[in-house]
N, C-alpha and C positions, 0 to 999 in steps of 0.2 A: 677139735676146736675148743679153745679156752673160753669157758663161760663164767669164769670167776668175776665177781663184781662186788662193789660196795653193798653192805647190807641196806635193805630198804628201811626208810624212816618215814613215819607219818604221825600225825597227832589229830585228835578230834577236839582239842581244847578250843573254846570259843572266846577266851580272854584276849583283849587287845594286846598286840605285840607277840602273840604266840602263833605257831603253825595252827591254822584253823580249818574248820569245815568249809571255808570259803572256796576251796578248790571244787569245781563242779564235779559231782559224783560221776557224771559221764566221762570226764577227763581221766579221773582215777581208774575207772573201769577200763578205758582204752589202754592205759598203761599196764594194768594187770593182765589184760588180754595179750598185749605184746610180750610181756614177760613169759606167759605161758606158751606163746607161739615160738619162742626160741627153741622149743623141743622139736620143731619141724615135723609134726605128726599129722595135722589136719590138712591134707593136700586138696586144693580146690579142683573142680572139674578141668579137664584138659581144654585149653583154648581160652579160659577166663582171663581177662586182662589183669595184670599185676603191676604194681608200681613200687619202686625201691627208693629209700632214702638212706644216704650214707653220711655218717658223722665221722670225719677223720680227725680224731682228737689226740691230744698229747698222751693221755693214758690209755685210751681204748679206741679201737675202730669198731663202730657199731653200724650194722645194716638192718633197716626195718623194711618189711614188705607188707603192703596192704592191697586189698582187692579194690574193685571199682567203686564200692560203696564206702571205702575208708575203713574197713575192718582189718585189724592186724592178723596176718595169716602165717608169717614166718619171720625169721631174723637170725642174726649171728652177732657174736661179741667176742673180740680178741684184743689182748693187750697190744698196744701199738709198737712196742719195742723201740721207742725213740724215733720212729719214722717221721712223726709230725711233732712240732714243738712251737708253742706260742703263735699258732695260726699259720705257720710256714711248713711246707713239705720239705723236710731236710733230706730224707732218704727216699728219693722218688721211686727207685726200684723196690725198696723194702715195703713201701706203702702199697705199691701195685701187687706185690707178691701176697701180702696179707689179705688184701681185698679180694684178689682173684681166688684165694683159697676159700674165702667165705662164699663167694658167688658160686664156685663149683660145688661146694657142700649143699647149698640151697637148691641148686639145680638137680643134683643127684637125688635129693629127697623128693623131687617131683614138682618143684615150683619153677615155672617158666618165667624168669625175670629178664627184662631187657631195659625198658625205660627207667631212668633213674635220675635223681637230683642229689646234689651235695650242698653242704652249707659252709660258710666262711665266717670267721669271727668279725665283730664290728671293727671297722677301720681298715680291713684288708682290701687292697686296691689292685687293679690292673692284672698283671701277670701272676701275682701271688694268688689272687682269687681264681684265675683261669687254671692254675695248676691243679686245683681240686677236681675240675671237670676233666682235665687230662688224665688224672689217675683213674677216674671212672671208665673212660674210653679204653685205656690200656688194660683194664681188668675185664674187658669184654662186656661192658655195659654201654647203653646208648644214653649219653648225657643230654638230657632235654632242658636243663636249666640249673641255675644256682639260686640260693636263698641265703640271706643273712641269718645267723643263729638265733637272735632274739625273735625274729619273725616266725621262725620255725617253732620255737617254744610257744609263742602266742597262738599258733595254729592249733595246738593241742589244748592249751589252757583257756582259750577263748577270752583273752584279756582285752578289755576295752580301755581301761585306765590303770596305770601302775608302772612299776619298774621291774623288769626281768633282770635278775642277777645270776649269771651263768658262771658257776665256780668250777672250772675244769681242772685238768692236771697242771697246765702251765700258766693260765691266765684267769682273771676275773673280768667278765664282760658285763657292762651295765648298759641297759637300754630302757629309755623312757617311752611309754606308749600312751598316747592321748587320742581318744576317739577311735581306737582301733588301729592307729597308725604310729609307726616308730618315728619319733621326732628328734631323738638324741641318742647317740651311741658312744661308748668309750670302751677301751680294753686295756687292762693293766696287768703287768707281769707278776702276779701273785696268785698262786693256786695250790693244788694238792702237792705238787713237787716241793714246794717250800715247807709243807708239813713234813714230808719225808726227810728233808734236810735237817730239820730240827730234831726229829727222832734219831736219825743216823748219827748226828753229832752228840746227842745226849747218851746214847747207848753204845757208841763206838762200833757201829755196824754198817754194812753196805746199804746203799739206797734201795736195792731190791728187797732186802730183808725189812727195811723200814716200811716199805709199801705194804708188804704182807702183814706186818704188825698193825699198821694203820687201819687196814680193812678187816681185821679180826674182831668181830663183835664182842668177844670175850675180854678184850683188852682195852677197848675204846674208852670206857669210863675212867680207868686208871690213867690213860694217856692224856685225857682232856686237859688237866692243868698245864701240861707241858706245851700243848699246841694252842691253847687259848689265845696267847699273844698273836699268833698268825691270823686267827679268826678276827681278832680285834683290829688288826691291820687291814684286813679285807673290808671290815665294816667301816673303818675310817675312810678308805678309798671310796666306798659307796656313798657315804655321807657327803664327802667333798664334791662328788660329781652331781649329786642331787640338790646341792645348795641353790642352784639357779633353775632347777627343774623339779619343784616340789611334787611329791606324790604322797598318797596315804598308805599304799600297800606295796610290799616287796614280794616277788615270786622267786623263790630259789630253785634253780635247776642245776644240773651238772653233778658228776659223781661225788665231788668233795662235799657238796651240801648234804650228803647222806650221813655225815659224821654227827653222832649225837652231841647236842649242846650248841651247835653252830647257830641254830634258829634263835635260841635265847640270847646269844652274844649279839647277833644282828639286831634283834629287837631292842636290847638294852643300849647299844651304841648309837642306833639311828632314831630311836623313839617311834618307829613305824610298826605297823602290823606286818607280820612276816608269815607267808604261806608256803608250805612245802608239799608238793604232790608225792604220791607213792612212786617209788622207782625213779628218782630225779635224774639218774644217769640216762634213762631211756626217753626223756621228753624230747630232746632235740632231734634224734634220728627219726622218731615217730612223726614229729611235725614235718620233717623234710618229705617223708613218704606221703603224708596226707596232702601236702601242697602239690606234689607231683601228680597225685590222683586228681586233685581238684583242677589243676591246670589242664589235664587231659579232658576232663568233662567239659570245662569251659570252651576248649578248642573245638569240641564236637558239636556244640550248640549251633554255631553259624552254619556248619555243614548240614546239619539236620534241617535247619530252617530253609536253606537253599533248596534242599531236596523236596521238602513239603511244598515250597513255592513252585517248583518246577512241575510237580504232579498236579497242583491246582491249576497251573497255566494250561497244561495239556487238556485237562477236563473242560476248561472254559472254552477251548478252541474246538 
C-alpha cells in the first residue's frame, strides 16, 4: 500500500495573517493520531463498532477509521491514479479496485469495518454525488451517507465562523461557515495538478516526475518561486468568492496546502488570517469518519430512549 504523502506543515506563529495556534490542539492531536494509525498496529477488541470515512480525491484516495468514541484507529492512503478528477469519478472500476485494496488491507490487519461515508466536493449534484456512495458499496462497504467536503473538514477543526479552503489535486473548494453552518460553497478547477503542470513544463519532465518533485521536502524551497503564481491564482479565486461573504479567517486543508509558502501567499493576497492544521491532507477523510460515527450515535439515542420508556412502562404496570 502506498503511503507516500505531502510533507506535514504547521506553524506556531501568532502574527495575523500567518498559520497560527488558532487550530484547536485537540484537532491537531486527532490528525497526528490518525497519521500514526496508518500503521494499522493497534487493533481494537473484536466486535467494537468502527466507522470509516473515504475521501476519493484527485491525487489520493484516503480511508480513515475511527471507533465509537471518535478515536482514529486505522487508515490507508493510496495515489488515486487518475480514477477521480475534479470531483467526478472518471474510472469507476479503477476507483473501486483501489478502495477495495485498502478495505482488504485494513480488514486483514484485524479491523472489522463496514459502515462508511464518503464526501463530495462543493457543487457536486445528483448522480455525480451518488457515484461516490456507489464506489463504497462496490468495494464491500456499507454506505450509510454522504457529506460535503467542507462540512467534513469543519467536523475535525470545529469551525464556527470562517472559510474552509480545500486545495486538492484537481480543484480548490471554498466554503463559508457562519454559526457552525455552511452558507456558501464554490469549487474552481485549480489545484495541485496545475502546480505539476508548471513544473513539468519548466523542467521538460513527465507529470508523474513533477508530482514527485513537488512533494520532495528537499526541493520545495527552490521550487517555490516557480509555483508561486499558481498559489497567487488560488488566492485570487478565494478573494473573489469571499467578496460577498466576508470572513476573518481562512482554514487551509487538502494535500496541496502542505506546500511551504502557500500560507504566506494566501495571507498576503487576501489580507486574512490563515490557519493550517498539521497533516492537512488527512483532515477531510478524518472528518468523514467522525461524522459517520456521530450519525451512528445520534441514531442510537431514540432507540435507547424507546427501550428505557418501554422498561419504565412495564414497571409501572
